C-alpha positions as CSV (number, residue, x, y, z in Angstrom):
1,M,22.4,-30.1,12.3
2,T,24.3,-27.7,10.5
3,A,21.8,-27.6,7.9
4,R,19.1,-27.1,10.2
5,L,20.7,-24.6,12.0
6,L,21.5,-22.7,8.8
7,V,17.8,-23.1,7.6
8,C,16.6,-21.5,11.0
9,A,18.8,-18.4,10.8
10,I,17.9,-17.5,7.6
11,A,14.0,-18.0,8.8
12,C,14.6,-16.4,11.4
13,C,4.1,20.7,8.3
14,L,5.8,22.1,5.8
15,A,8.2,25.1,7.2
16,T,5.9,28.0,8.1
17,G,8.4,30.3,8.8
18,A,9.3,31.5,5.5
19,T,8.5,35.2,4.3
20,R,6.0,35.4,1.4
21,S,7.4,36.6,-2.0
22,R,6.5,39.8,-3.3
23,L,5.9,38.3,-6.5
24,S,3.8,35.4,-5.4
25,P,2.7,33.5,-2.6
26,F,4.8,30.9,-3.7
27,S,7.8,32.0,-5.0
28,I,10.7,29.7,-5.0
29,D,14.4,31.4,-4.0
30,Q,16.9,29.9,-6.1
31,R,19.9,30.2,-3.8
32,D,22.2,29.3,-6.3
33,S,21.1,32.3,-8.2
34,S,19.5,35.4,-8.4
35,Q,16.6,34.1,-10.3
36,R,13.3,34.0,-8.8
37,V,11.3,31.4,-10.2
38,T,7.1,30.9,-8.7
39,L,4.8,28.3,-9.4
40,D,3.6,29.2,-12.7
41,A,7.1,29.2,-14.1
42,V,7.5,25.7,-13.1
43,L,3.8,24.6,-14.3
44,A,5.0,26.6,-17.6
45,A,8.2,24.6,-18.0
46,Y,6.3,21.3,-17.5
47,L,3.5,22.1,-20.0
48,G,6.2,22.8,-22.3
49,G,7.8,19.2,-22.2
50,D,10.4,19.6,-19.4
51,V,8.7,16.8,-17.1
52,D,12.1,16.4,-15.2
53,V,11.4,20.2,-13.8
54,V,8.9,18.7,-10.9
55,S,11.2,16.5,-9.5
56,R,14.2,19.3,-9.8
57,T,11.9,21.4,-8.0
58,F,10.0,20.0,-5.5
59,G,12.5,16.7,-4.9
60,Q,15.2,17.9,-2.9
61,S,15.4,17.9,0.4
62,A,17.8,21.1,0.9
63,T,15.2,23.3,-0.7
64,F,11.7,21.9,-0.4
65,P,10.2,24.0,2.6
66,D,11.2,27.3,0.6
67,R,9.5,25.6,-2.9
68,L,6.0,24.7,-1.8
69,R,4.1,26.9,0.7
70,L,0.7,24.9,1.9
71,N,0.5,26.5,5.3
72,D,-2.2,28.4,3.9
73,P,-4.4,26.1,1.9
74,R,-6.5,29.1,1.0
75,E,-3.9,30.5,-0.9
76,F,-2.9,27.8,-2.4
77,D,-6.4,27.2,-3.7
78,R,-6.5,30.8,-4.7
79,W,-3.5,29.9,-7.2
80,L,-5.0,27.3,-8.4
81,G,-8.4,28.9,-9.5
82,S,-10.6,27.7,-12.0
83,W,-10.4,23.9,-13.2
84,D,-7.6,23.4,-15.7
85,R,-6.8,19.4,-16.0
86,R,-2.9,20.6,-16.4
87,K,-3.0,21.7,-13.5
88,A,-4.5,18.4,-11.5
89,L,-2.1,16.4,-13.3
90,F,0.8,19.1,-12.3
91,L,-0.3,18.7,-8.8
92,I,-0.4,14.9,-9.0
93,E,3.6,14.7,-10.4
94,V,4.2,17.2,-7.6
95,A,2.5,14.7,-4.8
96,R,4.9,12.1,-6.6
97,A,7.8,14.2,-6.7
98,T,7.8,15.0,-3.0
99,A,7.8,11.6,-1.4
100,E,11.5,12.1,-1.8
101,V,11.6,14.6,0.6
102,S,9.1,13.5,3.2
103,P,6.0,10.9,3.3
104,R,3.9,13.5,4.9
105,F,4.3,15.8,1.9
106,P,2.6,13.7,-0.6
107,R,-0.4,13.9,1.7
108,I,-0.2,17.6,2.1
109,V,-0.2,17.9,-2.0
110,V,-2.7,15.1,-2.4
111,D,-5.3,17.0,-0.1
112,A,-5.0,20.1,-1.9
113,G,-5.5,18.1,-5.0
114,R,-8.5,16.4,-4.0
115,R,-10.4,19.8,-3.3
116,Y,-9.5,21.0,-6.6
117,V,-10.7,18.0,-8.3
118,Q,-13.5,18.1,-6.7
119,T,-14.3,21.7,-7.6
120,A,-13.5,20.9,-11.7
121,G,-16.4,23.0,-13.8
122,V,-19.9,21.1,-14.4
123,G,-19.0,21.3,-18.4
124,E,-15.5,20.2,-17.8
125,L,-17.0,17.0,-16.2
126,A,-19.9,16.5,-18.5
127,T,-18.1,14.3,-20.9
128,Q,-17.7,10.6,-20.1
129,E,-14.1,10.8,-21.2
130,T,-13.2,13.2,-18.5
131,A,-15.0,11.8,-15.6
132,A,-13.1,8.7,-16.1
133,H,-9.7,10.9,-16.2
134,I,-10.9,12.2,-12.4
135,H,-11.5,8.6,-11.7
136,L,-7.6,7.7,-12.7
137,W,-6.6,11.0,-10.9
138,H,-8.6,9.9,-7.8
139,R,-6.8,6.2,-8.3
140,A,-3.1,7.9,-8.3
141,A,-4.0,9.9,-5.4
142,A,-5.2,7.2,-3.3
143,G,-2.1,5.1,-4.7
144,L,0.2,7.7,-2.9
145,L,-1.6,7.4,0.3
146,Q,-1.1,3.9,0.6
147,K,2.4,3.9,0.6
148,Y,3.0,7.2,2.3
149,G,0.0,7.4,4.6
150,T,-1.9,5.2,7.2
151,S,-4.8,3.1,6.8
152,L,-7.2,6.2,8.4
153,H,-5.8,8.2,5.5
154,V,-6.8,5.9,2.4
155,E,-10.2,5.5,4.4
156,A,-10.9,9.0,5.1
157,Y,-9.7,10.2,1.1
158,A,-12.4,7.4,-0.4
159,R,-15.0,8.7,2.3
160,D,-14.9,11.9,1.4
161,V,-14.6,11.3,-2.7
162,A,-17.8,9.3,-1.8
163,V,-19.5,12.0,0.1
164,R,-18.5,14.6,-2.3
165,T,-19.7,13.0,-5.8
166,G,-22.6,11.2,-4.2
167,A,-21.8,8.8,-6.7
168,P,-21.0,5.0,-5.9
169,L,-17.2,4.5,-5.0
170,D,-15.1,3.6,-8.1
171,A,-13.8,0.4,-8.0
172,R,-9.9,0.6,-7.3
173,L,-11.1,3.1,-4.4
174,M,-13.5,0.3,-2.9
175,L,-10.5,-2.1,-2.9
176,A,-8.6,0.6,-1.3
177,R,-10.8,0.8,1.4
178,A,-10.8,-3.3,1.9
179,V,-7.0,-3.2,1.7
180,A,-7.0,0.0,4.6
181,Q,-9.2,-2.3,6.4
182,E,-6.7,-5.5,6.1
183,R,-3.7,-3.4,7.0
184,N,-5.3,-2.1,10.3
185,C,-5.8,-5.4,10.9
186,W,-2.2,-6.8,10.4
187,D,-0.9,-3.6,12.5
188,R,-2.3,-4.5,15.6
189,R,-2.9,-8.3,15.3
190,P,-2.4,-9.8,18.8
191,S,0.8,-11.6,18.0
192,L,2.6,-8.4,17.6
193,E,2.6,-7.4,21.0
194,Q,0.9,-10.3,23.1
195,P,2.9,-12.7,25.1
196,D,2.5,-16.6,24.2
197,V,1.2,-19.3,26.3
198,E,4.4,-20.1,28.0
199,T,4.3,-16.5,29.6
200,G,1.5,-17.8,31.8
201,V,4.1,-20.6,32.8
202,L,6.6,-18.5,34.0
203,T,3.8,-16.0,35.8
204,R,2.5,-18.8,38.0
205,A,6.0,-19.7,38.9
206,A,6.7,-16.3,40.1
207,G,4.0,-17.0,42.4
208,A,1.5,-14.2,40.6
209,R,-2.1,-15.1,39.8
210,V,-3.2,-14.1,36.2
211,Q,-7.0,-14.2,35.8
212,A,-7.5,-16.3,32.5
213,A,-10.0,-17.1,30.2
214,N,-9.8,-20.3,27.8
215,G,-6.5,-21.0,28.5
216,F,-5.1,-17.2,27.8
217,P,-4.9,-14.5,29.9
218,V,-8.3,-12.1,29.7
219,F,-6.7,-9.0,28.0
220,R,-4.9,-11.5,25.2
221,E,-8.5,-13.1,24.7
222,T,-9.5,-10.0,24.6
223,N,-7.4,-8.6,21.9
224,V,-7.7,-12.0,20.0
225,T,-11.3,-11.3,19.6
226,V,-11.3,-7.8,18.9
227,H,-8.3,-8.9,15.6
228,M,-11.2,-11.8,14.6
229,A,-14.3,-9.0,14.0
230,C,-11.3,-6.7,12.4
231,L,-10.6,-9.6,10.1
232,G,-14.0,-10.3,9.1
233,Q,-15.1,-6.9,8.6
234,A,-12.1,-6.8,5.8
235,L,-13.8,-10.1,4.8
236,M,-17.0,-8.2,4.1
237,R,-15.4,-5.4,2.3
238,F,-13.5,-8.1,-0.3
239,E,-16.3,-9.9,-0.9
240,D,-17.6,-6.4,-1.7
241,A,-15.0,-5.6,-4.6
242,A,-14.6,-9.3,-5.5
243,E,-18.3,-8.9,-7.0
244,I,-16.7,-6.2,-9.3
245,D,-15.1,-7.6,-12.6
246,E,-12.0,-4.9,-12.4
247,T,-10.9,-6.1,-8.5
248,R,-12.6,-9.6,-8.9
249,D,-8.9,-11.4,-8.7
250,E,-7.0,-9.1,-6.0
251,A,-10.1,-9.0,-3.8
252,R,-10.1,-13.2,-4.2
253,V,-6.5,-13.1,-3.4
254,R,-6.5,-11.1,-0.6
255,G,-9.9,-12.1,1.0
256,G,-8.2,-15.7,0.8
257,W,-5.2,-14.5,3.1
258,I,-7.8,-12.9,5.2
259,L,-9.5,-16.3,5.1
260,F,-6.0,-18.4,6.0
261,Q,-5.8,-16.0,9.2
262,I,-9.0,-16.8,10.5
263,G,-8.6,-20.5,10.4
264,R,-10.9,-21.3,7.6
265,F,-8.2,-22.9,5.0
266,P,-10.9,-24.9,2.9
267,E,-12.3,-21.8,2.3
268,A,-9.0,-19.7,1.4
269,L,-7.7,-22.4,-1.1
270,D,-11.7,-22.2,-2.7
271,W,-11.1,-18.4,-2.8
272,L,-7.3,-18.1,-4.1
273,D,-8.2,-21.1,-6.5
274,A,-10.7,-18.9,-7.9
275,A,-8.2,-16.1,-8.5
276,A,-7.0,-15.5,-11.4
277,P,-4.1,-13.3,-12.2
278,Q,-3.5,-12.2,-16.0
279,D,-0.4,-9.6,-16.3
280,D,-0.1,-8.2,-12.5
281,R,2.7,-10.4,-11.2
282,D,3.0,-9.2,-7.6
283,L,-0.9,-10.5,-7.6
284,A,0.1,-13.8,-8.9
285,Y,3.4,-14.2,-6.5
286,W,0.7,-13.4,-3.7
287,R,-1.8,-16.0,-5.0
288,T,0.6,-18.3,-5.0
289,L,2.5,-18.1,-2.2
290,F,-0.9,-17.8,0.0
291,R,-1.6,-21.4,-1.9
292,A,1.5,-22.4,0.1
293,R,0.6,-21.3,3.1
294,V,-2.9,-22.5,3.0
295,L,-2.0,-26.1,1.2
296,D,0.5,-26.5,4.2
297,S,-2.0,-25.7,6.8
298,L,-4.0,-28.6,4.9
299,R,-1.6,-31.2,6.1
300,R,-0.8,-31.4,2.0
301,P,3.1,-30.8,2.0
302,E,4.0,-31.8,-1.1
303,D,1.4,-29.2,-3.1
304,A,2.8,-26.9,-0.6
305,L,5.9,-27.3,-1.8
306,S,5.3,-27.1,-5.3
307,A,3.3,-24.0,-4.4
308,Y,6.2,-22.6,-2.7
309,Q,8.3,-23.2,-5.7
310,A,6.3,-22.1,-8.1
311,A,6.5,-18.3,-6.6
312,L,10.1,-18.6,-6.7
313,T,9.9,-19.6,-10.1
314,L,7.4,-16.1,-10.5
315,N,10.4,-14.7,-8.5
316,P,13.4,-15.7,-7.8
317,G,15.3,-15.1,-4.5
318,A,12.0,-13.7,-3.3
319,Q,12.6,-14.1,0.6
320,S,9.0,-14.7,2.0
321,A,8.8,-18.2,-0.5
322,G,12.3,-19.2,-0.2
323,V,12.3,-19.6,3.6
324,G,8.9,-21.0,3.9
325,H,10.3,-23.5,1.1
326,A,13.3,-24.4,3.4
327,L,11.4,-24.1,6.6
328,L,8.9,-27.1,4.9
329,L,11.7,-29.5,3.9
330,M,13.4,-29.2,7.2
331,R,10.2,-30.0,8.9
332,L,9.7,-33.0,6.8
333,D,13.1,-34.0,7.9
334,R,14.6,-33.9,4.2
335,T,17.6,-31.8,6.0
336,Q,19.9,-31.8,2.6
337,E,17.1,-30.3,0.3
338,A,16.6,-27.7,3.3
339,D,20.0,-26.7,3.4
340,A,20.4,-26.3,-0.5
341,S,17.2,-24.4,-0.5
342,A,18.4,-22.1,2.5
343,R,21.4,-21.5,1.1
344,A,20.0,-20.8,-2.4
345,L,18.4,-17.4,-0.8
346,R,22.4,-16.0,-0.1
347,V,23.1,-16.6,-3.6
348,V,20.0,-15.7,-5.7
349,T,18.5,-12.4,-4.5
350,G,15.3,-10.5,-6.3
351,D,12.8,-8.3,-5.4
352,D,9.8,-9.6,-2.8
353,P,6.4,-8.8,-3.7
354,W,5.5,-9.6,-0.2
355,S,7.4,-6.6,1.0
356,T,4.7,-3.9,-1.0
357,Y,1.3,-6.1,-0.2
358,A,0.3,-3.2,2.4
359,M,0.9,-0.8,0.0
360,G,-1.8,-2.0,-2.2
361,D,-2.6,0.2,-5.5
362,Y,0.6,2.0,-5.3
363,R,2.4,-0.2,-7.4
364,F,0.2,1.3,-10.4
365,V,1.0,4.8,-9.6
366,D,3.4,5.3,-12.2
367,R,1.1,3.8,-14.8
368,W,-1.7,6.1,-14.3
369,I,0.0,9.4,-14.1
370,E,1.5,8.7,-17.4
371,Q,-1.9,7.7,-18.6
372,L,-2.8,11.2,-17.4
373,R,-0.1,12.6,-18.9
374,T,-1.3,11.4,-22.4
375,A,-4.5,12.4,-22.0
376,W,-4.1,15.6,-20.4
377,R,-0.8,17.3,-21.6
């Protein structure tokens, strides 16, 4: 009994009141110095090799509101002026740094950067290399929004890029739209706020009458239907992303998870088995974790246990796989092993890639910005 209890226990607007400087509408007051620093000065230091100047200038909550004034986008657009890829790089660095202050700041800076990048000169974009770098900038921007924005922010960003360019959407942005839809479904899943079946028993015992359909209250039935439709839309987007080499594996893993939620377990397993993550450890973990869930639902407990163990081998101490492993052992009445597995979770701690699943491409943002640094500085 003690082992069972232990297993269950473990399972269970930027400031707008500042006065503009006479030097520049974007001047920065250094409170501990009489020196006044402008965005031009910060940009010059950054391009001169001081890459940390961005985080020092824009990553401190006590001083940030005075350091970047976007209450008038037209003024900021005028400061940006004509296309300069170094300024575009500077902007994406600023967007990343401001996340240390508030999640709304990256969204504001990314929006300004999107306007700037989309008005890049035709001559600059004429080369295939520069166009590829613009795609990389958009990927980093969308990746930031996947962590610091909502699914609606990501959708709007990808839609605007597609409309403005008139070209087929970049593969990672196409996948980002699918992830946004998946996230929207997950955030609104009925289990978050709807009562379970036992609520109907209690309602009847209280003498109340609830109109029902198929054994569920009507409002619950409606929400379940809407949720299934949402998942179906997400699946169609992942099917499109699975047609592209670059996004095929991740689309299959995420599509497999959607199929699992719909209850199409054999198809879910086929999608997961068709994925072959290479050097993406997070994706490899998600695939293995989802295989365990699907195999368990297919009543293949031993195979599910092996999949959970494989996930723990990839990420020792990951709670999502560790809890699933312990609970499955308990259900199989292997209580001593379940107890040992549950206790191990308290000893070995590690990052759990499941916690970043909804953030999509955010895991690549640092790499993409570094690539832009190499290409554009």
